[in-house]
C-alpha positions as CSV (number, residue, x, y, z in Angstrom):
1,M,-0.2,-0.3,0.0
2,V,1.0,3.6,-0.5
3,D,2.0,5.6,2.6
4,L,0.0,8.6,1.8
5,R,1.0,10.3,4.6
6,K,4.5,10.1,4.4
7,T,4.3,11.5,0.9
8,T,2.6,14.4,1.8
9,V,5.0,15.7,4.6
10,F,8.0,15.0,2.4
11,V,6.2,16.9,-0.9
12,K,5.5,19.3,2.3
13,S,9.1,19.5,2.7
14,L,10.5,20.8,-0.6
15,G,8.8,24.0,0.3
16,D,7.5,24.1,-3.3
17,E,4.3,25.4,-3.9
18,I,3.6,24.6,-7.0
19,L,4.0,20.8,-6.2
20,K,1.9,21.3,-2.8
21,A,-0.8,22.9,-4.6
22,R,-0.6,20.2,-7.3
23,L,-0.9,17.3,-4.6
24,E,-3.7,18.7,-3.0
25,A,-5.5,19.2,-6.3
26,I,-5.4,15.6,-6.6
27,I,-5.7,14.2,-3.6
28,K,-8.4,16.9,-2.6
29,G,-9.8,18.2,-5.1
30,R,-8.7,21.4,-4.0
31,R,-8.9,24.2,-6.9
32,P,-5.3,26.2,-7.0
33,R,-5.3,29.5,-5.6
34,R,-4.4,32.5,-7.5
35,R,-1.3,33.1,-6.3
36,I,-0.5,29.7,-8.0
37,L,-1.6,30.4,-11.4
38,E,0.0,34.0,-11.0
39,K,3.6,32.1,-10.1
40,I,3.0,29.8,-13.2
41,Q,2.3,32.9,-15.4
42,Q,5.7,34.8,-14.1
43,M,8.0,31.3,-15.4
44,R,6.5,32.1,-18.8
45,K,9.0,32.9,-20.9
46,T,9.1,35.9,-23.1
47,D,7.9,33.9,-26.2
48,G,4.8,32.5,-24.9
49,G,6.7,29.2,-23.5
50,F,8.3,27.6,-20.7
51,A,12.3,26.5,-19.7
52,F,13.6,25.2,-16.8
53,W,16.7,27.3,-17.6
54,E,17.4,31.1,-16.7
55,E,17.7,32.0,-20.5
56,D,15.1,33.4,-22.3
57,V,14.3,30.4,-24.5
58,S,11.6,28.3,-24.2
59,S,11.4,24.6,-25.1
60,I,8.4,22.5,-26.3
61,T,9.3,19.8,-23.6
62,T,9.3,22.1,-20.6
63,T,6.2,23.6,-21.7
64,L,4.6,20.0,-22.2
65,N,5.5,19.6,-18.4
66,V,3.8,22.6,-17.3
67,V,1.0,20.9,-19.0
68,G,1.2,18.0,-16.8
69,W,1.0,20.6,-13.7
70,L,-2.6,22.1,-15.3
71,D,-3.5,18.6,-15.6
72,D,-3.1,17.6,-11.9
73,L,-4.5,21.0,-11.1
74,S,-7.6,20.2,-12.9
75,L,-7.7,23.0,-15.4
76,R,-9.1,23.3,-18.6
77,D,-9.3,26.6,-19.3
78,G,-8.5,29.9,-18.3
79,P,-5.2,32.3,-19.8
80,V,-3.0,30.1,-18.6
81,V,-4.5,27.1,-19.8
82,D,-5.1,28.9,-23.3
83,E,-2.2,30.7,-23.9
84,T,-0.1,27.3,-23.5
85,F,-1.2,25.5,-25.3
86,D,-1.4,28.7,-28.2
87,F,2.3,28.1,-27.8
88,L,2.5,24.4,-28.8
89,L,-0.1,25.2,-32.1
90,S,2.1,28.2,-32.5
91,H,4.7,25.5,-32.9
92,Q,3.4,23.4,-34.9
93,Q,4.8,22.4,-38.1
94,E,3.3,22.1,-41.7
95,D,3.5,18.5,-41.5
96,G,1.2,17.9,-38.1
97,G,4.3,16.9,-36.4
98,W,6.6,19.1,-34.1
99,D,10.1,19.8,-33.1
100,E,12.0,21.4,-30.5
101,I,12.3,25.3,-30.7
102,A,16.2,25.9,-32.4
103,E,17.2,28.0,-30.6
104,V,17.5,25.1,-27.2
105,R,20.5,23.6,-29.5
106,D,22.1,26.6,-27.4
107,V,22.2,25.5,-24.5
108,E,23.3,22.4,-24.5
109,P,20.4,20.2,-24.3
110,L,19.7,16.2,-23.6
111,P,19.7,14.7,-27.0
112,Y,15.6,13.9,-26.3
113,M,15.4,17.8,-26.6
114,M,17.6,18.3,-30.0
115,P,16.4,20.1,-32.3
116,G,16.5,18.7,-36.1
117,E,16.6,15.3,-34.9
118,L,14.3,12.5,-36.2
119,N,13.4,11.2,-32.9
120,T,12.9,14.6,-31.1
121,R,10.3,15.4,-33.6
122,I,8.8,11.6,-33.1
123,W,7.7,11.6,-29.6
124,L,7.7,15.2,-29.2
125,T,4.4,14.9,-31.6
126,A,3.2,12.0,-30.1
127,C,3.3,13.7,-26.7
128,C,1.9,16.9,-27.9
129,A,-1.0,15.4,-29.4
130,H,-1.4,13.3,-26.3
131,W,-2.1,16.7,-24.6
132,F,-4.6,18.0,-27.0
133,I,-6.6,15.4,-26.8
134,R,-6.5,15.2,-23.1
135,F,-7.8,18.8,-22.6
136,G,-10.3,18.5,-25.3
137,R,-8.3,20.2,-27.9
138,A,-8.1,18.1,-30.7
139,E,-8.1,18.9,-33.5
140,P,-8.0,22.9,-33.1
141,P,-8.7,25.7,-35.5
142,G,-5.2,26.6,-37.0
143,A,-3.8,23.2,-36.7
144,K,-1.4,23.1,-39.5
145,G,-2.0,19.0,-40.0
146,C,-2.5,15.5,-38.4
147,P,-0.6,14.4,-35.9
148,A,-1.8,11.1,-36.4
149,E,-0.2,11.0,-40.5
150,F,2.7,12.2,-39.0
151,L,3.4,9.4,-37.0
152,M,2.1,7.1,-39.0
153,Q,4.9,7.1,-41.0
154,H,7.0,6.0,-38.6
155,V,5.7,3.0,-36.9
156,I,8.3,0.5,-37.6
157,P,7.6,-3.5,-38.8
158,S,7.2,-4.3,-35.3
159,G,3.7,-1.8,-34.4
160,L,5.7,0.3,-32.6
161,I,6.8,4.1,-33.4
162,S,10.3,4.7,-34.0
163,G,12.6,6.1,-31.7
164,Y,12.2,6.4,-28.5
165,L,9.9,4.3,-26.1
166,Y,7.8,7.4,-24.9
167,A,6.7,7.8,-28.4
168,S,5.0,4.9,-28.7
169,W,3.2,4.7,-25.6
170,D,1.7,8.6,-26.1
171,A,1.1,7.4,-29.7
172,L,-1.5,5.2,-28.1
173,V,-3.5,7.6,-27.7
174,M,-3.1,9.1,-30.4
175,F,-4.0,6.6,-32.4
176,N,-7.3,5.5,-30.0
177,Y,-8.6,9.0,-31.5
178,H,-7.5,8.5,-34.8
179,P,-7.4,6.6,-36.7
180,G,-9.4,4.8,-33.9
181,S,-9.4,1.8,-31.4
182,K,-10.3,-0.3,-33.8
183,S,-8.0,0.6,-36.2
184,D,-4.7,-1.8,-37.3
185,V,-2.4,0.4,-36.1
186,F,-3.5,0.8,-32.5
187,R,-4.3,-2.5,-32.1
188,N,-0.5,-3.6,-33.6
189,L,0.8,-0.7,-31.2
190,L,-1.1,-2.1,-28.2
191,T,-0.2,-5.5,-29.1
192,E,3.6,-4.8,-28.8
193,V,3.7,-2.3,-25.9
194,R,2.0,-5.1,-24.1
195,E,4.3,-8.1,-25.1
196,R,7.6,-6.1,-24.6
197,L,7.0,-4.1,-21.1
198,D,9.0,-5.2,-18.3
199,P,8.2,-3.1,-15.1
200,D,11.2,-4.3,-13.4
201,E,13.1,-2.9,-16.5
202,H,11.7,0.6,-16.0
203,D,12.1,3.4,-13.5
204,A,8.9,5.2,-11.5
205,T,9.8,8.1,-14.1
206,D,8.6,5.4,-17.2
207,L,5.6,3.8,-15.4
208,A,3.8,6.9,-14.2
209,W,4.4,7.9,-18.4
210,L,3.0,4.9,-18.9
211,L,-0.1,4.9,-16.7
212,R,-0.7,8.1,-18.0
213,C,-0.9,6.7,-21.6
214,L,-3.1,3.9,-20.1
215,R,-5.5,6.5,-18.4
216,D,-6.2,7.7,-21.5
217,I,-6.9,4.7,-23.6
218,D,-9.5,3.5,-21.2
219,L,-7.8,0.5,-19.8
220,S,-8.9,-0.2,-16.5
221,V,-7.0,-1.7,-13.1
222,E,-8.3,-5.0,-14.3
223,D,-6.1,-4.8,-17.3
224,D,-3.0,-7.0,-16.8
225,L,-0.9,-4.3,-18.5
226,V,-2.0,-1.6,-16.4
227,S,-1.9,-4.2,-12.9
228,R,1.6,-5.0,-13.7
229,A,2.7,-1.4,-14.2
230,I,0.7,-0.3,-10.7
231,N,2.3,-2.9,-8.7
232,T,5.5,-1.9,-9.7
233,L,5.1,1.7,-9.4
234,M,3.6,0.7,-5.5
235,S,6.3,-1.3,-4.6
236,M,9.3,1.6,-5.4
237,Q,7.8,4.5,-3.4
238,R,10.5,5.2,-0.8
239,P,10.8,5.4,3.0
240,D,10.4,9.2,3.0
241,G,7.1,8.5,1.1
242,S,9.0,9.9,-2.3
243,W,9.8,8.0,-5.4
244,S,13.2,8.6,-7.2
245,S,13.8,9.8,-10.3
246,S,16.3,9.0,-13.5
247,E,16.7,12.0,-13.6
248,G,18.2,13.3,-10.5
249,E,17.4,14.5,-7.0
250,R,15.9,17.9,-8.3
251,Y,13.4,15.8,-10.1
252,I,12.1,13.7,-7.3
253,G,9.5,16.0,-6.1
254,M,7.6,16.1,-9.9
255,T,8.4,11.9,-10.1
256,T,6.8,11.7,-6.6
257,I,3.3,13.5,-7.8
258,D,3.2,12.2,-10.9
259,A,3.3,9.0,-9.5
260,I,0.6,9.8,-7.0
261,R,-1.2,11.0,-10.3
262,V,-2.0,7.6,-11.8
263,L,-2.0,5.9,-8.8
264,H,-5.0,8.3,-7.9
265,D,-6.5,7.8,-11.4
266,F,-6.9,4.3,-10.7
267,G,-8.1,4.0,-7.5
268,K,-4.9,3.0,-5.5
269,L,-4.8,6.0,-3.1
């Protein structure tokens, strides 16, 4: 069982108002106070997006992370949400996909954030599509193309999406929406994800990401894939109530909230 009391104490100990607000929104249904929304808006760069660095250069990757915060806070409209999705939509390319912003190259990004790389484009496209669908903003006015068509060009013979594994997980949400849950491309992809997943080979960051995707294609906790991922994720809670992050100590709070989010949504808290 998850020790939610310890998690709450741990998150409070970090002194991060946004993390605390996200946790309270998830487990108590508490709407964020105005100062939380103002604090998020203050993080916005001049071009309208977000980034976890001091330079005035946004990234699609970080902006998608902030969309996750808005999801935790149960926000679906309002200036902070609308402006964030407007920023993402403004960077969609004519083929329906996304790429990381070119200026990100100058801040020595991690490989999965490197602009101009096909693998970066593929996973960002799948993730952007997932969040647009999750927020009820699929097929928005002004869309430049269909993300599903871009992603289907990069399905490999196994049925997975080429490149980073996260792309296949997020693409499940896209293909479930279009061309639909009965389509071969969706069924083949889900089959491959089922057969290839060994939860013990993944950390909490991965499993929370996977479960978020499985939640958004309406798989239930009785599903074997969901059950295996949840059981492994629950077993990873540390004695202090947190979950470790593959990206280092700085991100433990974020990974902990991500774990609580999916465990809550699958009724495991």
